[in-house]
C-alpha positions as CSV (number, residue, x, y, z in Angstrom):
1,M,-158.3,63.6,201.9
2,K,-160.8,64.1,204.7
3,K,-162.7,67.3,204.8
4,F,-164.0,68.9,208.2
5,R,-166.0,71.7,209.4
6,F,-165.9,72.9,213.1
7,V,-167.2,75.4,215.7
8,N,-165.8,76.2,219.0
9,V,-168.0,76.4,221.9
10,D,-168.4,76.5,225.7
11,A,-168.5,73.0,227.4
12,G,-171.5,74.4,229.3
13,D,-173.3,75.7,225.9
14,L,-172.4,72.4,224.4
15,V,-174.2,70.2,227.0
16,R,-177.5,72.6,226.6
17,S,-177.2,72.3,222.6
18,L,-177.2,68.8,222.5
19,G,-180.8,68.6,221.5
20,R,-180.5,71.2,218.5
21,M,-177.0,70.3,217.1
22,G,-178.4,71.3,213.7
23,D,-178.0,75.1,215.0
24,L,-174.4,74.4,215.9
25,R,-173.4,72.8,212.4
26,A,-175.1,75.8,210.8
27,K,-172.5,78.0,212.4
28,S,-169.3,75.7,211.4
29,R,-166.9,76.5,208.9
30,A,-164.1,74.5,207.0
31,I,-161.0,73.5,208.9
32,D,-158.1,71.8,207.6
33,S,-157.3,68.5,209.3
34,A,-153.9,69.8,210.2
35,D,-155.4,72.4,212.2
36,L,-157.6,70.1,214.6
37,G,-155.3,70.5,217.3
38,R,-155.0,74.2,217.3
39,P,-155.2,75.8,221.0
40,L,-158.3,76.3,222.7
41,S,-159.5,78.7,225.2
42,M,-160.3,77.4,228.9
43,N,-163.2,75.4,229.0
44,E,-163.6,75.5,225.1
45,V,-164.8,72.4,223.2
46,R,-163.8,72.1,219.5
47,V,-167.0,70.5,217.7
48,I,-166.0,68.7,214.4
49,W,-168.3,67.5,211.7
50,E,-166.8,65.4,208.8
51,E,-168.3,66.7,205.7
52,S,-168.6,63.2,204.0
53,S,-170.9,62.4,207.0
54,G,-173.7,64.2,204.8
55,P,-175.8,67.4,205.3
56,N,-178.5,65.6,207.6
57,T,-176.3,64.3,210.2
58,D,-176.1,66.9,212.8
59,L,-174.3,64.6,215.5
60,P,-170.5,65.7,215.4
61,S,-167.9,63.3,214.6
62,I,-165.4,64.5,217.0
63,L,-165.0,66.5,220.2
64,V,-161.7,68.0,220.9
65,A,-160.9,69.5,224.3
66,S,-158.3,69.3,227.2
67,E,-158.3,66.0,229.2
68,D,-159.8,68.0,232.3
69,V,-162.7,69.4,230.1
70,L,-163.5,66.0,228.6
71,G,-163.1,64.5,232.1
72,N,-166.1,67.1,233.2
73,L,-167.9,67.3,229.9
74,L,-168.6,63.3,229.4
75,P,-170.2,62.7,232.8
76,R,-172.8,65.6,232.1
77,M,-173.5,64.1,228.7
78,L,-174.0,60.5,230.4
79,A,-176.2,62.2,233.0
80,L,-178.8,63.1,230.3
81,P,-181.9,61.2,230.4
82,S,-181.5,60.0,226.8
83,A,-177.7,59.4,227.0
84,V,-176.5,56.4,225.0
85,V,-173.6,54.6,226.9
86,P,-170.9,54.5,225.7
87,V,-171.1,58.0,224.1
88,T,-167.6,57.5,222.5
89,S,-168.8,54.5,220.3
90,F,-170.4,56.9,217.9
91,M,-168.4,60.3,218.5
92,N,-164.7,60.5,219.1
93,T,-163.5,62.6,222.0
94,W,-160.1,63.4,221.7
95,A,-157.7,65.4,224.4
96,I,-156.0,68.2,222.6
97,E,-152.8,67.1,224.3
98,D,-152.4,64.2,222.0
99,F,-152.2,66.5,218.9
100,T,-149.3,68.7,220.5
101,D,-146.5,66.5,218.9
102,R,-148.0,65.1,215.6
103,K,-151.1,65.6,213.1
104,V,-153.7,63.1,214.1
105,F,-154.8,62.0,210.3
106,D,-151.1,61.8,209.2
107,K,-150.0,58.2,208.4
108,K,-146.6,56.9,208.1
109,P,-146.7,53.6,206.5
110,L,-144.3,51.2,208.1
111,S,-141.2,50.3,206.1
112,N,-141.2,46.8,205.2
113,V,-138.3,45.9,207.6
114,A,-140.4,47.4,210.5
115,A,-143.6,45.8,209.7
116,L,-141.9,42.5,209.6
117,G,-140.2,43.4,213.1
118,F,-143.5,44.2,214.5
119,V,-144.8,40.7,213.1
120,G,-141.9,39.3,215.1
121,L,-142.5,41.3,218.1
122,I,-146.3,40.2,218.6
123,I,-145.4,36.4,217.8
124,G,-142.8,37.0,220.6
125,E,-145.1,38.7,223.1
126,L,-147.6,35.9,222.4
127,L,-145.6,33.0,223.1
128,T,-143.0,34.1,225.4
129,V,-144.3,37.1,227.4
130,T,-147.9,36.7,228.1
131,G,-147.4,33.0,229.4
132,S,-150.5,31.9,227.2
133,N,-150.7,28.5,225.6
134,A,-152.4,30.2,222.5
135,D,-152.0,28.1,219.3
136,L,-151.0,30.6,216.6
137,R,-152.0,28.2,214.1
138,L,-155.7,28.9,214.8
139,M,-155.5,32.4,216.4
140,G,-156.9,35.5,214.3
141,M,-156.7,39.3,214.8
142,D,-158.7,39.4,217.9
143,G,-155.7,37.9,219.8
144,V,-153.3,40.2,218.1
145,R,-155.3,43.3,218.9
146,R,-154.8,42.4,222.8
147,T,-151.1,42.7,222.4
148,L,-149.1,46.0,223.6
149,S,-146.7,45.2,220.4
150,F,-149.7,45.9,218.2
151,V,-151.0,48.9,219.9
152,C,-147.7,50.5,219.8
153,A,-147.2,49.6,216.1
154,Q,-150.5,51.5,215.4
155,A,-149.2,54.6,217.1
156,V,-146.0,54.5,214.7
157,L,-148.2,54.0,211.8
158,R,-150.1,57.1,213.1
159,G,-147.0,59.1,213.2
160,G,-146.3,58.7,216.9
161,Y,-142.8,59.2,218.1
162,G,-140.7,58.0,221.5
163,A,-142.3,60.3,223.9
164,S,-146.0,59.2,222.9
165,L,-145.2,55.9,222.8
166,V,-144.3,55.9,226.4
167,T,-148.0,57.8,226.8
168,I,-149.6,55.0,224.8
169,V,-148.1,52.1,227.1
170,D,-149.0,54.2,230.3
171,R,-152.8,54.3,229.0
172,W,-152.7,50.6,228.0
173,L,-151.6,49.8,231.4
174,E,-154.4,51.9,233.0
175,A,-156.9,50.3,230.6
176,S,-155.7,46.9,231.4
177,A,-156.3,47.7,235.2
178,L,-159.6,49.4,234.6
179,T,-160.9,46.3,232.8
180,A,-159.5,43.6,235.4
181,N,-156.9,42.3,232.9
182,E,-153.6,41.0,234.1
183,V,-150.2,42.4,232.7
184,N,-146.6,41.0,232.9
185,N,-145.2,44.2,233.9
186,P,-141.4,43.2,233.9
187,A,-141.5,42.6,230.1
188,L,-143.1,46.1,229.2
189,A,-139.8,47.8,229.2
190,Q,-138.5,45.5,226.9
191,I,-141.2,45.5,224.5
192,L,-141.2,49.3,224.6
193,Y,-137.4,49.4,224.0
194,L,-138.2,46.9,220.9
195,C,-141.0,49.3,219.7
196,E,-138.9,52.2,219.8
197,F,-136.1,50.5,218.0
198,L,-138.6,49.4,215.1
199,Q,-139.8,52.9,214.9
200,N,-136.4,54.1,214.2
201,L,-135.7,51.2,212.0
202,S,-138.8,52.2,210.1
203,A,-137.6,55.9,209.7
204,R,-134.5,54.6,208.1
205,G,-136.5,53.0,205.2
206,A,-135.7,50.1,203.5
207,F,-132.4,47.7,203.6
208,E,-130.0,47.5,200.6
209,G,-127.7,44.7,200.1
210,F,-127.7,41.9,202.9
211,A,-130.3,42.2,205.4
212,S,-128.2,40.5,208.1
213,E,-125.5,42.9,207.8
214,N,-127.7,46.1,207.7
215,L,-129.7,44.8,210.7
216,A,-126.5,44.2,212.7
217,H,-125.3,47.9,211.7
218,Q,-128.7,49.2,213.0
219,I,-128.6,47.5,216.2
220,Q,-124.9,48.3,216.9
221,L,-126.0,51.8,216.2
222,W,-129.1,51.8,218.6
223,I,-127.3,49.9,221.6
224,E,-124.4,52.4,221.5
225,R,-126.7,55.3,221.3
226,Y,-129.1,54.3,224.1
227,D,-127.6,51.9,226.2
228,D,-125.6,53.1,229.4
229,P,-122.2,53.3,228.4
230,N,-120.9,52.1,232.0
231,A,-123.2,48.9,231.5
232,R,-122.1,48.1,228.0
233,D,-121.4,44.5,227.0
234,L,-118.4,44.8,224.4
235,L,-118.0,42.1,222.1
236,R,-114.8,41.2,220.8
237,R,-115.9,42.1,217.3
238,S,-118.7,44.4,216.5
239,L,-122.0,42.7,215.2
240,P,-121.4,43.6,211.7
241,Q,-117.8,41.9,212.0
242,V,-119.5,38.8,213.4
243,V,-122.2,38.8,210.5
244,H,-119.3,39.1,208.1
245,E,-117.5,36.2,209.5
246,L,-120.5,34.1,209.5
247,R,-121.3,34.8,205.9
248,G,-118.8,32.2,204.6
249,I,-119.8,29.4,207.1
250,S,-122.8,27.2,205.8
251,S,-122.6,24.5,208.6
252,R,-125.1,25.2,211.3
253,E,-122.9,23.6,214.0
254,K,-120.0,25.8,213.5
255,R,-122.4,28.9,213.3
256,Y,-123.7,27.8,216.6
257,D,-120.2,27.4,218.1
258,L,-119.2,31.1,216.8
259,V,-122.3,32.8,218.0
260,M,-122.1,31.0,221.5
261,E,-118.4,31.7,221.8
262,E,-119.5,35.4,221.1
263,I,-122.3,35.5,223.8
264,Q,-120.2,34.0,226.3
265,R,-117.3,36.4,226.1
266,S,-119.2,39.4,226.2
267,A,-121.5,37.9,229.1
268,S,-118.4,37.5,231.3
269,G,-119.3,39.5,234.6
270,K,-122.3,41.2,232.9
271,S,-125.5,40.8,231.3
272,V,-125.8,40.6,227.3
273,N,-128.1,43.4,225.9
274,P,-131.4,41.0,225.0
275,L,-131.6,42.6,221.7
276,K,-128.1,41.9,220.7
277,Q,-128.3,38.3,222.4
278,G,-131.5,37.7,220.3
279,F,-130.0,39.0,217.0
280,L,-126.9,36.7,217.7
281,I,-128.9,33.6,218.1
282,S,-131.3,34.2,214.9
283,L,-127.8,34.3,213.0
284,I,-127.1,30.4,213.6
285,D,-130.1,29.6,211.1
286,P,-131.5,32.9,209.8
287,G,-135.2,33.1,209.3
288,S,-136.0,29.8,211.3
289,F,-137.5,29.5,214.7
290,E,-135.6,26.4,215.6
291,F,-133.5,28.0,218.2
292,L,-136.6,29.5,220.2
293,E,-135.5,27.1,223.3
294,L,-132.2,28.4,223.3
295,A,-133.3,32.0,223.3
296,K,-136.2,31.3,226.2
297,H,-133.3,29.7,228.3
298,A,-130.9,32.9,227.8
299,S,-133.5,35.0,229.7
300,P,-136.4,33.6,232.2
301,D,-138.4,37.0,231.4
302,G,-138.6,36.2,227.6
303,S,-136.8,39.3,226.6
304,V,-134.1,37.5,224.7
305,A,-136.6,35.1,223.0
306,T,-138.9,38.4,222.0
307,A,-135.9,39.9,220.2
308,Y,-135.1,36.6,218.6
309,F,-138.5,36.6,217.0
310,V,-138.1,40.1,215.9
311,C,-134.8,39.5,214.2
312,A,-135.8,35.9,212.8
313,V,-138.9,37.4,211.0
314,I,-136.9,40.3,209.7
315,L,-134.1,38.0,208.3
316,G,-136.7,35.2,207.1
317,K,-139.1,37.6,205.6
318,E,-141.8,35.6,203.5
319,S,-140.7,32.2,204.8
320,A,-140.9,33.3,208.4
321,L,-144.3,34.7,207.7
322,R,-145.6,31.5,206.5
323,N,-145.0,29.9,210.0
324,F,-147.8,28.7,212.4
325,N,-150.1,28.3,209.3
326,G,-149.7,31.5,207.7
327,F,-150.1,33.7,211.1
328,G,-147.4,36.3,210.3
329,W,-149.1,37.1,206.8
330,T,-152.4,37.8,208.7
331,V,-150.8,40.2,210.9
332,F,-148.6,41.6,208.3
333,N,-151.6,42.1,205.8
334,H,-154.6,42.8,208.0
335,G,-152.9,44.7,211.0
336,L,-149.7,46.7,209.7
337,Q,-150.8,48.2,206.7
338,F,-151.5,51.8,205.6
339,H,-155.2,51.3,205.3
340,T,-155.7,49.5,208.5
341,E,-158.7,50.5,210.3
342,M,-159.6,49.1,214.1
343,P,-163.0,48.8,215.6
344,M,-163.5,50.8,218.6
345,D,-166.3,50.6,221.6
346,I,-165.0,53.2,224.1
347,S,-162.5,55.8,224.8
348,I,-159.8,55.8,227.8
349,V,-161.5,58.8,229.0
350,E,-165.0,57.5,229.1
351,L,-163.6,54.2,230.4
352,R,-162.4,56.2,233.4
353,I,-165.5,57.7,234.2
354,L,-167.7,54.4,234.1
355,H,-165.1,52.5,236.1
356,D,-164.7,55.2,238.5
357,G,-163.5,53.9,242.0
358,R,-166.1,55.9,243.8
359,R,-168.8,54.0,242.2
360,S,-170.1,50.9,244.2
361,S,-169.9,49.1,241.0
362,P,-168.9,49.9,237.4
363,I,-171.5,51.3,235.1
364,P,-172.4,48.4,232.1
365,F,-171.8,49.5,228.5
366,R,-172.3,47.9,225.0
367,T,-169.7,46.4,223.2
368,R,-169.4,45.0,219.6
369,S,-167.8,41.6,221.0
370,P,-169.0,39.8,223.9
371,W,-165.4,38.6,224.8
372,L,-163.6,42.0,224.0
373,I,-163.4,45.7,224.9
374,D,-161.9,47.7,222.3
375,V,-160.5,50.9,223.8
376,E,-159.3,54.1,221.9
377,L,-155.9,55.1,223.9
378,A,-155.2,57.8,221.8
379,P,-156.7,59.3,218.3
380,M,-157.3,56.1,216.3
381,V,-154.9,54.0,218.4
382,I,-157.1,51.0,219.5
383,G,-156.3,48.7,222.1
384,S,-158.4,45.2,222.9
385,F,-158.8,44.0,226.5
386,G,-160.7,40.8,227.5
387,N,-164.2,41.7,228.8
388,L,-164.0,39.9,232.2
389,A,-167.2,41.1,233.3
390,K,-169.4,39.4,230.6
391,R,-167.3,36.4,230.6
392,K,-168.0,35.9,234.1
393,A,-171.9,36.7,233.6
394,S,-172.1,34.3,230.8
395,S,-170.1,31.7,232.9
396,H,-172.6,32.4,235.7
397,R,-175.6,31.9,233.5
398,T,-174.2,28.7,231.9
399,Q,-173.8,27.3,235.5
400,E,-177.1,28.2,236.5
401,A,-178.7,26.6,233.2
402,S,-176.7,23.5,233.9
403,D,-177.9,23.6,237.4
404,A,-181.5,23.9,236.5
405,V,-181.4,21.0,233.9
406,E,-179.9,18.7,236.7
407,R,-182.7,19.7,239.1
408,E,-185.1,19.0,236.3
409,E,-183.6,15.4,235.9
410,V,-183.7,14.7,239.3
411,I,-187.5,15.6,239.7
412,R,-188.1,13.5,236.5
413,N,-186.6,10.3,237.8
414,N,-188.2,10.8,241.3
415,L,-191.8,11.4,239.5
416,M,-191.1,8.2,237.5
417,T,-190.2,6.2,240.6
418,A,-193.2,7.4,242.3
419,M,-195.5,6.3,239.3
420,R,-194.1,2.9,239.1
421,A,-194.9,2.5,243.1
422,L,-198.3,3.7,242.6
423,E,-198.7,1.3,239.6
424,D,-197.2,-1.6,242.0
425,A,-199.7,-0.5,244.9
426,Y,-202.6,-0.8,242.5
427,G,-201.4,-4.3,241.3
428,I,-201.2,-5.6,244.9
429,I,-204.7,-4.6,245.4
430,Q,-205.8,-6.4,242.5
431,G,-204.1,-9.4,243.4
432,R,-201.4,-9.4,241.2
433,R,-197.4,-9.6,242.2
434,P,-195.3,-6.2,242.5
435,R,-193.1,-6.0,239.5
436,Q,-189.6,-7.0,240.0
437,D,-188.0,-3.4,238.7
438,I,-189.8,-1.8,241.8
439,K,-188.1,-4.1,244.2
440,Q,-184.8,-3.2,242.8
441,S,-185.3,0.2,242.8
442,K,-185.7,0.3,246.5
443,P,-182.7,2.1,248.3
444,P,-179.9,-0.4,249.6
445,G,-181.0,0.0,253.1
446,Q,-184.5,-1.1,252.7
447,R,-183.6,-4.3,250.7
448,K,-184.0,-7.7,252.3
């Protein structure tokens, strides 16, 4: 368990004390991690040191204040002559509003079922929502960290719940806009809907008995609880009844016919809930991805295909994780476990300041990767975004280098032609015939 010391100071006093933080630390006292979000007075900042950082480290680990106070404090810190940009790369700055509903250091390990579902959701977002042609067989965690699904999984792992997931999505959208990354807006509502479903699934723990029947029951409860009663697409049978009937059918053709019959009956005059439709398609061959094209065809926006991946991975478990050269295993083991820690470059609060629209151009800042910006959207919830500014600069430098090489090659060829011409002229003076290659090197318009 981490141990902390803290002192509450006025924001102005903190700026004036930046050169002598040791004096502030000497006044600090112990605080329980559960109390880091205790209310603060107006314009007050909670300065926190982690005890394990060592007695000689005077730099605070965390600053906690209201969003308004942080929005005024950080520009003053950045304006100092010795300021390092970004400040939040080595000192966390957390809005006290993010502590209202949860303890920031509490971790709630995802249930195995929910973790599998998030793997499927990440795969679905990468393949059907973002519209990229990424090859998952070769993709690592950098690509995974760029998905909204992974960011929401972190929030659930950190103890977030419904209201805070909406906040996370809003901040993810804001960071995408600030870093000039394109977003598939129509798909976001469905991703959030599925994230909330998986969060609910995680709270219920592991499945007992047949996974397909348990999943059918949970989906049925979720849809009946949260869908608009006036817009429900009622099946002839409930999802658990459909699963029970399919249990005795081994032929994929017969399973396909039964599933399609249920979908078509429920779709008469209204649209089918994407989660329900994705689940039904996954029942044709549980655990496989062979019916992805059918799921894609069901909805152009990719919502059914995304839900299909969620259900297929939950039902397929280890066999589904082995798909795409073990991509699912990589995400499951290195991204969704209790001990997972993500790198961070800058907080969303500081990113707003550096990319303020009133500036003629954004203030550049250091990042760990030349291609990604890792932004802390909430305490210890990190999202990765394409570093388009550095990519453009790198592309510009590459083009300049290519142009320079081309110019050098032209100059070199011209010099060689001139040297041969001089040698030929000297040969004529000495009574020798011009070389044949000089004649052949004349421009076409001057040839006889």
